[in-house]
C-alpha positions as CSV (number, residue, x, y, z in Angstrom):
1,M,9.6,-8.5,-6.0
2,S,5.9,-7.4,-6.0
3,P,4.0,-8.9,-9.1
4,I,2.4,-5.3,-9.4
5,W,5.8,-3.8,-10.5
6,P,6.0,-5.0,-14.2
7,T,2.5,-3.8,-14.9
8,A,3.1,-0.5,-13.1
9,H,6.2,-0.1,-15.1
10,R,4.3,-0.7,-18.5
11,R,1.8,1.6,-17.4
12,M,4.4,4.2,-16.5
13,A,6.1,3.7,-19.9
14,A,2.8,4.2,-21.8
15,L,2.1,7.4,-19.8
16,M,5.5,8.6,-20.7
17,A,5.0,7.9,-24.2
18,A,1.7,9.6,-24.3
19,G,3.0,12.6,-22.6
20,T,5.8,12.8,-25.1
21,V,3.4,12.6,-28.0
22,A,1.1,15.2,-26.4
23,A,4.0,17.5,-25.8
24,A,5.1,17.2,-29.4
25,L,1.5,18.0,-30.5
26,A,1.2,21.0,-28.2
27,A,4.4,22.5,-30.0
28,V,2.8,22.2,-33.4
29,P,1.1,25.6,-34.6
30,V,-2.6,25.1,-34.5
31,T,-3.6,27.7,-37.3
32,S,-2.9,26.7,-40.9
33,S,-3.3,30.3,-42.3
34,A,-2.3,33.8,-41.4
35,D,-5.9,34.8,-41.0
36,P,-8.2,31.9,-39.8
37,S,-11.9,32.1,-39.9
38,L,-14.1,32.3,-36.6
39,G,-15.2,28.5,-37.5
40,Q,-11.7,27.4,-37.8
41,L,-10.9,28.8,-34.4
42,H,-13.7,27.3,-32.7
43,Q,-12.6,24.0,-34.2
44,Q,-8.9,24.5,-33.1
45,L,-10.4,25.6,-29.6
46,G,-12.4,22.3,-29.4
47,A,-9.4,20.1,-30.5
48,E,-7.1,21.9,-27.8
49,Q,-10.0,21.3,-25.1
50,A,-10.3,17.7,-26.3
51,H,-6.3,17.4,-26.0
52,Q,-6.6,18.9,-22.6
53,T,-9.0,16.5,-21.5
54,Q,-6.9,13.6,-22.9
55,L,-3.9,14.9,-20.9
56,Q,-6.0,15.4,-17.8
57,S,-7.0,11.8,-17.9
58,S,-3.5,10.7,-18.6
59,L,-2.2,12.9,-15.4
60,A,-5.1,11.1,-13.5
61,G,-3.6,7.5,-14.6
62,L,-0.3,9.1,-13.6
63,S,-1.5,10.0,-10.4
64,A,-3.1,6.4,-9.5
65,L,0.4,5.0,-10.5
66,I,2.0,7.4,-8.1
67,G,-0.3,6.1,-5.4
68,S,0.9,2.5,-6.1
69,L,4.5,3.6,-6.5
70,Q,4.2,5.2,-3.0
71,R,2.9,1.8,-1.5
72,Q,5.7,0.0,-3.1
73,V,8.2,2.6,-1.9
74,A,6.8,2.3,1.8
75,L,7.3,-1.7,1.4
76,L,10.9,-1.2,0.2
77,E,11.5,1.1,3.1
78,S,10.2,-1.3,5.5
79,R,12.4,-4.3,3.9
80,E,15.4,-1.9,3.9
81,A,15.0,-1.2,7.5
82,A,14.6,-5.0,8.2
83,V,17.7,-5.7,6.1
84,R,19.7,-3.0,8.0
85,A,18.7,-4.4,11.1
86,D,19.6,-8.1,10.1
87,L,23.2,-6.6,8.7
88,A,23.7,-5.0,12.3
89,R,22.9,-8.1,13.9
90,D,25.3,-10.1,11.8
91,R,28.1,-7.4,12.0
92,A,27.6,-7.9,15.8
93,Q,27.8,-11.7,15.6
94,L,31.0,-11.5,13.6
95,A,32.7,-9.3,15.9
96,L,31.8,-11.9,18.6
97,T,32.8,-14.8,16.3
98,D,36.2,-12.9,15.9
99,V,36.8,-12.7,19.7
100,T,35.9,-16.4,20.2
101,L,38.2,-17.4,17.3
102,A,41.0,-15.4,19.0
103,R,40.3,-17.1,22.3
104,Q,40.0,-20.6,20.8
105,R,43.3,-20.0,18.8
106,L,45.1,-18.9,22.0
107,I,43.6,-22.1,23.8
108,L,44.7,-24.5,21.0
109,A,48.2,-22.9,21.0
110,R,48.5,-23.4,24.7
111,L,47.3,-27.0,24.6
112,R,49.5,-27.9,21.7
113,A,52.5,-26.5,23.9
114,R,51.5,-28.8,26.7
115,L,51.2,-31.7,24.5
116,F,54.5,-31.1,22.9
117,A,55.8,-30.9,26.4
118,A,54.2,-34.0,27.6
119,R,55.2,-35.9,24.6
120,A,58.9,-34.8,25.1
121,L,59.1,-35.5,28.7
122,L,57.3,-39.2,27.9
123,A,59.8,-39.7,25.0
124,R,62.7,-39.1,27.5
125,Q,61.3,-41.4,30.1
126,L,60.8,-44.2,27.5
127,L,64.3,-43.7,26.3
128,S,65.8,-43.7,29.5
129,R,63.9,-46.8,30.4
130,Y,65.0,-48.4,27.2
131,E,68.6,-47.5,27.8
132,S,68.6,-48.6,31.5
133,G,66.6,-51.8,30.9
134,S,63.7,-53.0,33.0
135,P,64.7,-53.8,36.4
136,D,64.3,-57.6,37.2
137,L,62.6,-58.4,40.7
138,V,65.3,-60.9,41.6
139,D,67.9,-58.4,41.0
140,V,66.3,-55.8,43.1
141,V,66.0,-58.5,46.0
142,L,69.6,-59.5,45.7
143,E,71.0,-56.0,45.5
144,A,68.8,-55.0,48.2
145,N,70.8,-54.0,51.5
146,G,68.3,-55.4,54.1
147,F,64.5,-55.4,54.2
148,N,64.2,-51.5,54.5
149,D,66.3,-50.9,51.3
150,L,64.2,-53.6,49.6
151,L,61.1,-51.8,50.5
152,E,62.5,-48.5,49.4
153,R,63.5,-49.8,46.0
154,V,60.0,-51.5,45.4
155,T,58.4,-48.4,46.3
156,Y,60.4,-46.1,44.0
157,L,59.8,-48.7,41.2
158,G,55.9,-48.3,41.7
159,D,56.2,-44.7,41.8
160,A,58.1,-44.6,38.7
161,E,55.7,-46.7,37.0
162,R,52.9,-44.6,38.3
163,A,54.3,-41.4,37.1
164,Q,54.9,-42.8,33.7
165,Q,51.2,-43.9,33.5
166,R,50.1,-40.3,34.6
167,L,52.4,-38.7,32.0
168,I,51.0,-41.1,29.5
169,S,47.3,-40.1,30.7
170,V,48.2,-36.4,30.6
171,T,49.6,-36.6,27.0
172,R,46.3,-38.3,25.8
173,A,44.1,-35.7,27.7
174,A,46.1,-32.9,26.1
175,K,45.8,-34.4,22.8
176,A,42.1,-34.9,23.1
177,R,41.8,-31.5,24.1
178,A,43.9,-30.3,21.3
179,A,41.8,-32.0,18.9
180,A,38.6,-30.9,20.4
181,A,40.0,-27.2,20.4
182,A,41.0,-27.6,16.8
183,A,37.5,-28.8,15.7
184,R,35.7,-25.9,17.7
185,L,38.0,-23.6,15.7
186,T,37.0,-25.2,12.5
187,R,33.3,-24.7,13.2
188,L,33.8,-21.1,14.3
189,V,35.8,-20.5,10.9
190,D,33.0,-22.1,9.0
191,S,30.3,-20.1,10.8
192,E,32.5,-16.9,10.3
193,Q,32.4,-17.6,6.6
194,Q,28.7,-18.5,6.4
195,L,28.0,-15.1,8.2
196,T,30.2,-13.2,5.9
197,Q,28.6,-14.5,2.9
198,A,25.0,-13.9,4.3
199,T,26.1,-10.3,5.0
200,A,27.4,-9.9,1.5
201,L,24.2,-11.1,0.1
202,R,21.9,-8.9,2.1
203,A,24.4,-5.9,1.2
204,R,23.7,-6.7,-2.5
205,A,20.1,-7.0,-2.0
206,L,20.1,-3.8,-0.2
207,A,21.9,-2.0,-3.0
208,G,19.5,-3.6,-5.5
209,M,16.5,-2.4,-3.7
210,N,18.0,1.1,-3.6
211,A,18.7,1.3,-7.1
212,L,15.3,0.1,-7.9
213,L,13.8,2.8,-5.7
214,Q,15.8,5.6,-7.4
215,S,14.9,4.4,-10.7
216,R,11.0,4.4,-10.1
217,E,11.5,7.9,-8.7
218,G,13.4,9.2,-11.5
219,T,10.8,7.6,-14.1
220,L,8.0,8.9,-12.1
221,S,9.6,12.6,-12.0
222,R,10.1,12.5,-15.9
223,A,6.7,11.4,-16.5
224,Q,5.5,14.2,-14.3
225,A,7.3,16.7,-16.0
226,I,6.3,15.7,-19.5
227,Q,2.6,15.6,-18.5
228,R,2.6,19.0,-16.9
229,T,4.4,20.6,-19.8
230,A,2.1,19.2,-22.3
231,L,-0.9,20.5,-20.4
232,A,0.6,23.8,-19.8
233,A,1.2,24.4,-23.5
234,S,-2.1,23.2,-24.5
235,R,-3.6,25.6,-22.0
236,A,-1.5,28.5,-23.2
237,R,-2.7,27.6,-26.9
238,S,-6.5,27.4,-25.8
239,G,-6.0,31.0,-24.1
240,A,-4.6,32.5,-27.1
241,I,-7.3,31.0,-29.5
242,S,-10.1,32.1,-27.1
243,A,-8.4,35.5,-27.2
244,Q,-8.5,35.6,-30.9
245,I,-12.1,34.4,-31.0
246,A,-13.1,37.2,-28.8
247,H,-11.3,39.7,-30.7
248,I,-12.9,38.4,-34.0
249,E,-16.3,38.5,-32.6
250,A,-15.7,41.8,-31.2
251,Q,-14.6,43.1,-34.6
252,Q,-17.8,41.4,-36.2
253,A,-20.1,43.1,-33.5
254,A,-18.5,46.5,-34.2
255,A,-18.9,45.8,-38.0
256,A,-22.6,44.9,-37.5
257,Q,-23.2,48.1,-35.3
258,A,-21.5,50.2,-38.1
259,A,-23.7,48.4,-40.9
260,A,-26.8,48.9,-38.7
261,A,-26.1,52.5,-38.2
262,A,-25.4,53.2,-42.0
263,Q,-28.5,51.2,-43.0
264,S,-30.7,53.2,-40.4
265,A,-29.1,56.5,-41.8
266,A,-30.1,55.5,-45.3
267,G,-33.5,54.5,-44.2
268,G,-32.9,50.9,-44.7
269,G,-34.3,47.8,-42.9
270,P,-35.5,48.0,-39.5
271,A,-32.9,48.1,-36.6
272,L,-34.6,48.0,-33.0
273,G,-33.5,50.5,-30.4
274,P,-33.2,50.1,-26.7
275,S,-36.9,50.1,-26.4
276,G,-37.2,47.0,-28.6
277,G,-38.5,44.7,-25.7
278,W,-35.2,42.7,-25.4
279,A,-35.0,39.4,-23.5
280,I,-31.3,40.0,-22.4
281,P,-29.7,43.7,-21.8
282,Y,-29.5,45.8,-24.8
283,A,-25.9,46.4,-24.5
284,V,-25.3,42.8,-25.1
285,V,-27.8,42.9,-28.3
286,L,-26.1,46.0,-29.7
287,C,-22.6,44.2,-29.4
288,E,-24.0,41.1,-30.9
289,S,-26.2,42.2,-33.9
290,G,-26.9,45.9,-33.6
291,G,-30.5,45.2,-33.0
292,Q,-30.8,43.5,-36.3
293,N,-32.2,40.2,-37.3
294,L,-28.8,39.1,-38.9
295,P,-28.2,35.9,-41.2
296,P,-25.8,33.2,-40.2
297,N,-22.2,34.3,-39.6
298,G,-19.0,32.1,-40.0
299,A,-20.0,30.3,-36.9
300,G,-23.8,29.8,-38.0
301,A,-25.1,32.1,-35.4
302,S,-28.0,34.3,-36.6
303,G,-31.0,36.5,-35.6
304,Y,-31.3,39.4,-33.0
305,Y,-29.3,37.6,-30.3
306,Q,-26.9,35.7,-32.5
307,I,-28.0,32.1,-31.5
308,L,-26.2,29.1,-32.8
309,P,-28.5,26.3,-34.6
310,S,-27.6,23.9,-31.8
311,T,-28.3,26.2,-29.0
312,W,-31.7,27.2,-30.8
313,K,-33.0,23.9,-31.0
314,L,-31.9,22.8,-27.5
315,F,-33.8,25.5,-26.1
316,G,-37.0,25.0,-28.1
317,G,-36.5,27.1,-31.1
318,S,-38.6,26.2,-34.2
319,G,-37.1,25.9,-37.7
320,P,-33.3,25.4,-38.6
321,A,-32.0,28.8,-37.6
322,A,-32.9,31.8,-35.3
323,Y,-33.2,34.4,-38.0
324,L,-36.0,32.5,-39.8
325,A,-38.2,32.8,-37.0
326,G,-40.2,35.9,-35.7
327,K,-39.0,38.4,-33.0
328,A,-41.2,37.1,-30.4
329,E,-40.1,33.5,-30.7
330,Q,-36.4,34.6,-30.6
331,D,-37.1,36.8,-27.4
332,A,-38.7,33.5,-25.7
333,V,-35.8,31.2,-26.7
334,A,-33.2,34.0,-25.7
335,S,-35.1,34.6,-22.4
336,R,-34.6,30.7,-21.6
337,I,-30.9,30.8,-22.5
338,W,-30.3,34.0,-20.3
339,N,-31.9,32.4,-17.4
340,G,-32.0,35.6,-15.3
341,G,-28.2,36.0,-16.0
342,M,-27.1,32.5,-15.3
343,G,-26.6,31.8,-19.0
344,A,-24.8,35.1,-19.8
345,S,-21.6,33.0,-20.6
346,N,-23.5,32.0,-24.0
347,W,-22.8,35.4,-25.5
348,V,-19.1,36.5,-25.8
349,C,-20.1,40.0,-25.7
350,A,-21.7,39.8,-22.3
351,G,-18.1,39.7,-21.2
352,I,-16.9,42.4,-23.4
353,V,-19.8,44.8,-22.2
354,G,-18.9,43.9,-18.6
355,I,-21.7,41.4,-17.7
356,H,-20.5,38.2,-16.4
């Protein structure tokens, strides 16, 4: 087993646990009241965005783990192919061994049959010789009827002796061949058993690798599903919060416009019209502040352009808030933020009036 697998397994378990927690957190309602303030909504949106960043980082780690697992899968597949090739060779060798075993068993049976026949013939000859007794040379000479008969008797005895010796030699050779065939058969049986055991071991190894591969793939699929579900839920809640923020800000802008109109009708404070020398389109100014130098709202934005304190300082504004500065300075800062329209996204009302 590759040493990277335990580490990869622990990383995968950690990612899955993180994804499970993330999914659980995503399922919890973000708002704690029926009518949250704009500041609370911005906080909730920031929390959701941070949560999405965490999920994306977790998915990046999971992607790296996927790459590692894919390399391990490729290694397992190459090993599986090698094991299958070895298994095929072993099976072919087993088939050849079976054929050889059958042949050797047949040869052994024949040799044993010959040995049995040779032993039986030898036994009969020995028994016959024992019963008839060994011929004496004097008796042969005395019983011979002439010299020719004597030669025939001597020749017969020599032939019988030689035949008996040949039979003994044949019996010994048959016994030796039968013993050699039995030894070969034993070796073949041992070889077949070893090949069978090796094949079984390889088959178990192959099954184990396949089980490991399936387990890794299943765990990876579950981790991906958990992470994607959690990220989708978080993005859906971010969209809902953003829509709620836009709705509240539009309501605030409409209320500001109404207040400006009422104040203008009553002869109140100055509200600058379209010719007020605005640094951004007047439609955006009208939506944001109604053309008035408003004090901070719930999110802290103030002035003619509803600029947040952090943005006011970032773009060179003096003092703690925009509404405390004169209109000229507010115009200059707003112009830098707007940047020829590239910074339009800093004003929600730019989207509301159709400027993106």
